[in-house]
N, C-alpha and C positions, 0 to 999 in steps of 0.2 A: 915392357909389354903391357903391364896393367895401365900405365898412363896412356898408351896408344888406344887401348880398348875404351878407357874413360872418355877420351877425346872423340872417338867414333860414336859412342852412345849419346853423349851430350849434344851432338849435332843432329840427331834424328828428329824428324817432325813429331814422332810419337812420344818424345821425351821432353817436349817444351812445356812451359807453364801456360795455362789458359788464363788470359786476362779476366775472363768473366767469373772465374772462381777463386780469385786471389784472397777473398775474405770469406771463403766457404765455412771456415771454422767458427765464424761469428753469426752465421745465418740461422734462421729458424728451420724447423723440420720442413715446413711447407716451402720455404724459399730454396732449400737444397733440392727438394724433389722437383720443383718447377725448373730449376737450373739444369738438372740432369735431363729432364724431358725436352727442354728447348735445345740442348746440345744434340740429343738423340735425333731430333727432327732434321738436323743437317745431314745425317748420314745418307738418307735416300737420294738426295741430290748428288752427293759425291759418287754414289754407285751409278746413278743414271749417266753421268759423264763417261763412265767406263764401258757402256753398252757396246760401242764399236769393237772393243777388244774382247769383251765377253762373247760377242757374236762369232768372232774368229775362232775362239776356243771351242765353243759349242759345235760349230760346223766340223771342226777337226775331230772332236770327240765322237760325233755321230759316225763319221767315216770309219773310225777305228773300232767302234762297237760293232758295226756291221760286218767287219772281217774277223770278229772274235777277240778284239782287244779289250783291255780293262782300263778303268780309271782308278788311279792310286793316289790318295791324299797322303801327304807327309807333313807333320807338324809337331810342335812341342808345346806343352802347357795349354793355355786357353785355345791357342790356334789349333793345336792337335785335337783338342776335344771338339772343336767345330767340325773338323773332318770326320771324326768318329760318329758324331750325331748324324751328319748327312748320309754317310755310308750306311749306317744302321737303318735309316728310314727307307732306303730304296727297295729292298725286297718286299716289305709289306705293302708299300704304296704302289709299286710298279711291277711286282712279281719277278724281279730280276734275281739271278743267281747271286748268292752272297759274295761270290768271287768277282763279280763284274765290277762292283764299286767297293773298294777296300780302303781302309785307313791304317796308316802306320803312325804311332805316336811315340815320341822319345820316352824311354823308360818302360815301354811295354804296357799291357792292359791295365796294370795297377795304377798307372799314371792318370787314367781316366777319373779315378775316384780320390786319389791322394797325390798331391804335388810331388813330382820327382825332378826338382829344378836342375840338379846337376847333370841330368841325363841329356841335356841339349847341347852340351859343350864340346862334343867330339864329332867332327865331320865323318870320321871313319866309321862311327857307329851307324850313321845314316846311310852311308854307302853299303855297309854290310847288310842292313835291313832290306835295301833294294835288291841286292843279290839273292837274299834268302827267299824272296817271294818269286824268284825266277822271272824278273822283268824282261820284256821283249820289245822289239822295235814297233810292234803293233799297239802297245799300251800308251797311256798318257799319264804322266806324273805331275800332280799339282802340289807344289810346295806352299804351305800357308805360314807366313811369318810377318807379323805386324811390323817388326823392326827391320825386315829385309836381310838380317845378318845372322840369324840363328844357325850355328855351325852344323847341327844335326840335319837340318833341312837342306842347307847348301851342299853338304856332302852327298845327300841322297840325289839331289837334282844333278849334280856334276856327274855322278856315276851313271845315272839313267841316261843323260845326254851322250855319254861316251858309248853306251850300248846302242844308241840310235833311237831312244824313246823321245817322244814329243814332250817337252818340259815347259811348265808354266809356274810363275810365282804369283801369289796373291798377297799383296802388302799394302799397308796404309801409309807408306812413305812415297814421295813423288817418283814418277817414272824416270825423270832426268837424273836421279841420284843412283840409279842402278848401273852397274858396270860389269855384270857377269857375262861371260862368253858362252855359257852353257844353258842359255834360256832361249826357247823358241818364241815365247810370248809372256807378257806381264799384264796383270790387272791391278791397278793402283788407285783405289778410291781414297783420296786424301781427305780424311775426316777432321784434321786439325788436332790441336792438343787436347788430351783427355781432361775431363773435369777434375779428376784426381790425377795429378801429374804422373805419367808413366804407367798408369793402370790400364793396359790395353784389353782387359776383360770388359771394358765399357764400349765406347764408340767403335773401336777397331774390331772387336769381336762381333758387334752387331753388323758391321759392314761385311765381314768375312762370311757370317751366316747368310746374309742376303745374297752375296755373290755365289756361294756354293749351291744354295737352293735354286737360284736362277739357272745355273749351269745344268744340274741334273734334271730339273723339271723340264726345261726346254729341250734337252737332249732326248728325254723319254717321250715327249710329245712328237718329236721328229722321228722317233723309232716306232711310232704307231701304237703306243701304249695308253693313248688317251682317245676317247670318242667324244667329240664336241668338247666339253670341259669336265668330263667324268673319268674317274680312274677305272678302266675296264680290265686292268690286269692286277688289281689288288688281290692280296692273299687273305683268305677267310680264316685268320688265325685266332680270332676271338669273337665273342657274341656281338660286339659293336660292329665289327667289320662284316659279319654275316648279315646284319640288318642293313648296313650301308649298301652291300652288294644287292640285296633284294630291291632296295629303293632305286638303284641305278638301272637294274633290269626293268623295273616298272616304268621309269621315266623314258628309257630308250625304246620300249616296245608298247607302251600304253596298256600293259596288262595289270591285273590286280595282284594283291599280296600273295594270295594262295597260289596263283599261277607262277609267279616269280619264284616262290619257294620250291615248287616242283621242278621248274626249269633248272634251278641251281643244283638241286639234288641229282637230277638226271645228267647234268654236265660235269659232275664231280667238283662242283664249286668254282667252275671257270666261267666268269661273267661274260666274256666275249662269246663263248660257245652257247651260253644260255640265250644271249641276244639273237644270235644267228638262228638258233633252233626256233625261236618264236617268230622271227621275221620271215623265216623260210617256210 
C-alpha cells in the first residue's frame, strides 16, 4: 500500500523538481527572491487558460445562489486555508450571510492556525463533514486539492455528488490526469513544479487563491452586489469600512462627505439604500 501511494505521489505534476531551482541552496538571497518571483509570474497565465471552465462554474453557482443554495469549500492544509480565507471575506465585502459561502478544512478550525497533517487521510471524515452541514442538491461543493488526491477532499466530493450536489475540484495537476466519476467540473491551472519541490504553499496556493477570488467576486457581481466597480453591499464593521462606504456614496451620488454620512446613518449603514435615497 505504501509503495502504491509513493508511486502515485511521485507521478504528480506538483511533486516534480523544478529545473530552474536545482541550485537554489547555492544562490544568494536576491537570486532566490528573483527566482521565486519569476516562477510566481507564470501563475496568472496558467489561471487565464482555465477561464472557460471557471465561467461554467460561476454561471452554475449564480443559478444556485439565486434559489438559496450555498457554496461550500472543502480542503486540507494550505488548500483548506485558501478556502477559509475566501469564505471569510465574503460577508464583509459583499454583505452575504456567513452561511452562503462556507469552508470546511480537514482537522477543524484549529487546522487554520496549526498544521493537522494527519487529518486529511480519511475520506470518510470528509463525507461526514459534508453530511454534518446538511448539504443539499441546491448547493455547490468545491474541493481544493493541489495534488488532486487528498482523501478528505475526495470523500467530501463523492458524498456531495451522491446527494446530487454540483461538485468541482480545483487542482494544479493536469485535467487529463483526473479519473473521478463524481465531478461535474474541474479547474486545473497547471503551474508546473514548485521552486521548492512539493511545497504547494507556493505557486499552487497562489493559483488556488486567484481562482477562488475570481469565482466569488464574479458571482457576486452577477448577483447585483456591485455598482459599476464599487462594493455597495459591504458591511460597515469597522472604521475603515465606514469611511469606504461614505466614499462610495459620495462617488455614486456626487454628494459631499457630510451628506454621505447622514445618508448612511439614515439608511442604517446600507450603502445601496443610501445611494437610492440621494438619487431619488
